[in-house]
C-alpha positions in Angstrom: 93.1 85.1 91.6 95.8 83.1 93.2 97.2 83.0 96.5 100.1 86.2 96.3 96.7 88.4 94.5 95.0 87.6 97.8 97.2 88.0 99.9 97.6 92.0 98.3 94.1 92.1 97.6 93.6 92.0 101.2 97.0 93.8 102.9 95.8 97.0 101.0 91.8 96.7 102.1 93.4 96.3 106.1 95.7 99.4 105.2 93.3 101.0 102.8 90.3 100.8 105.3 88.2 98.9 102.1 86.5 95.3 101.3 88.2 93.7 99.6 85.6 93.6 96.8 85.6 97.1 96.5 87.8 98.3 94.1 89.7 97.0 91.2 93.3 95.9 90.3 93.4 98.3 88.2 92.0 101.3 89.5 95.4 103.3 91.2 95.8 103.3 95.1 95.8 107.7 95.3 92.3 106.9 93.5 91.4 105.1 96.7 92.3 108.0 99.0 95.9 106.6 99.4 98.4 109.0 100.6 102.4 109.1 100.4 103.2 107.5 103.7 100.2 105.2 103.4 101.9 104.3 99.9 104.9 103.4 102.2 103.0 101.7 104.9 102.2 99.3 101.6 105.7 98.3 100.9 106.7 97.4 103.7 104.0 95.5 104.2 103.8 92.7 101.4 108.1 93.6 102.0 107.1 91.5 105.5 103.8 90.1 104.6 106.5 88.8 101.5 109.9 88.7 102.7 111.0 90.1 99.9 112.4 93.8 99.3 111.9 97.1 96.8 114.4 99.0 95.8 113.5 103.0 96.3 112.3 102.7 92.2 110.6 100.2 92.3 108.3 101.1 95.1 107.0 104.3 92.2 105.9 102.2 90.0 103.6 100.6 92.8 100.7 102.4 92.4 98.1 100.1 91.7 97.2 96.1 93.4 98.1 94.6 88.9 101.6 96.0 90.1 102.3 94.9 93.3 101.2 91.1 91.9 103.2 92.0 88.9 106.2 93.1 90.7 106.0 90.0 93.2 105.8 87.3 91.9 109.1 88.4 88.9 111.2 88.5 92.3 109.2 85.3 93.3 109.8 83.1 90.5 114.0 84.3 91.1 
């Protein structure tokens, strides 16, 4: 795992009250017990942690850890 993956995994684990090793990066947040408010809070935490802005359109596709990591990689390498 790279730094982005590690940081995103920690954020998700913290917000969903999970152990980092208890979920796979392809698991949907809803399957992990997240509701729409959790999703908004996760995105806000990611924005703060990485200093990026996620549009509403982008946010709708962020349903897994992998999706968040891929979006961040694309934003941070521009």
